[in-house]
N, C-alpha and C positions, 0 to 999 in steps of 0.2 A: 685188147680192145680199146683201152684208154688211149693208146698211141694213135690208133686210127681216128678216134674222135678228135683228139688234139690236132692232128694233121688236117682233118676236115675243116675245123675252125680256122686254122692258120692259112690254108691254101685254097679251100673250096673243094667240094666233092670231086669235080672234074680233074683236079691236079693231085689227088691222092692215088698212090700206086701201092701195090703189094711190096715192092722194093722199099719204098719209103716207110711203110708200116713196119716191115721187118727191121730196117735200120734203126728206127726210133725205139722199137721194143728190145733191140739188142739180140735178135734171133735171126736165123736164116730164113730165106724165102720158103725153103722146103718145110720148115716148121709151120709157117703160116698156112701153106697149101695143104698140110696134113690135116688141119682143122677146118679150113674154109676154102671154097672153090674160087672166091673172088673178093675184091674189096667190098662190094655190095653186101656180100654175106657176112663179112666181119662187122660192118657198120649196122646191118640189120639186127644181128644178135645183140650188139651194144644198145641199139635203140629199143629193142623189144624188152630187154632187161630193165632199162630205165623207165619205160612206159608202164610196165607191170608194177614197179615200185611206186611210181607217181600216181597211179590210178587204181587203187584197190576197189573191189566191189564190196562195199559194206552194207549192212542192213541195220539201220537205226530204227526202223519201223516207219520211216517217212520217205517214200520212194522219190518224191520231188527233191528233198534236201540231199538225199544220197546221190541222185543223178547230177544235180548241180555241182556237188563237190567232185564227183568223178569227171565230168566234162571239164570243169575248171582245171583239174590236174593235167588233163590231156592238152588243153589250150596253153597252159603255162609251159609245159615241156616243149611243145611245138614252137613256142615263141622265142626260145633262147638257144644260142649256140652251146654246145655243138649239135644238139639233138634236132632242132628244126631244120638247119641246113643239111644235116646228114639224111634225114628222112626225105627231104625234097630231092636230094641226089639219088637216093634209093628208088624213089618213084620214077625218076627220069630213066633209070636203067630198065625198068620193067618191060618197056616196049620192045627191047631187043635182047633180053636175057630171060628165057623161059624158065631156067632153073631158079633164078632169083624170084621170079614171079610166083612160082609154085611154093618156094620156101616162105615167101611173105604170107601167102594164103594159109599154108599149113602151120607155120610157127607163130604168126601174129594175128592175122585177121580172123581165121576160123575159130581158134580158141577164145579170143576176146569176144567175138560175137556170141559164142555159146555161153560164156560167163555172163554177158549182158542179158541174154535171154533168160538165163537162170535167175538173175536178180529180178527181172520183170515178172517171172513166173512166181517167185516168192511174194512179190507185191500182189499178184493175182490171188494167191492163197490167203493173203491178209485182207482181201476185199478192197484193195486200193486201185485195182485195174479190173475191168469186167472180164468174165470168163471167155468171151468170144474174141477178145482183142488179138490182132495179128502181131505177135511179139517180134518175129524176124523183121517185119516191115517197120515196126517201131524203132528197132535198133538202127536200121538204115536211115530213118528219118532223123534220129538223134545225132548220129555221127556224120552223116553226109555233109551237112553244112559246115561242120568243124573242119573236115579235111578239104572240102571245096575251097574254103577261105584260105587254108594253108597253101594249097597248090597254086592258087591264083595270087598269092602274096597280098591278100587284102589285110587291112589292119586287124590286129589281134582283138578278139572279142573280149569285152569287159563283163563284169559280173551281171549287169543288167541284161545284156544280150544273151548270156548263157542262161539266166533265169527265164527269159522270155522263150528261148528255144525249148528248154525242158518243159515249161508249162504248156506250150503249144502242142508238143508231142503227147504229153499226158492227156490233155483235153481231147485230142484227136482219137484217143483210144476209148474214150467213154462212149458207150451207146447212148442214143437220145433217151433222156429221162433217167439215166443211171446216176 
């Protein structure tokens, strides 16, 4: 997978091929295809592993601080090669690769959303978020702007922007008078 990431950095996603990945890794194309159906799948697995490592869901007892650290980890990963360009390339493939789109949802998006909901549920149990809050919507509100900015190649968010995003999402969850 490291070979695929290196090639993505050097050549750009559009110029990465299974042949080049195999050559760089010193294996046959057949070996690559035994494990992954496409270059997008190779890069998605590498990106997913890196994202999970960079963005653990911790519980320090302060949901705001935990989410700021978590989102900052995602923003940092998306802002540097090879991960940012690889993810942008993967996203571009989704419109014409149903297998990759399903893989992205099943292996990255759905599990991470469930983890995020779990962390928010923990904050609910600690009294930091009201019981009636729509946690799945909160997750979309939190991550939507991060990935929107990445896809549109807007400047990377700084700590102030990340803090404002997290604070806004958390305020929106609170019932009036809570």
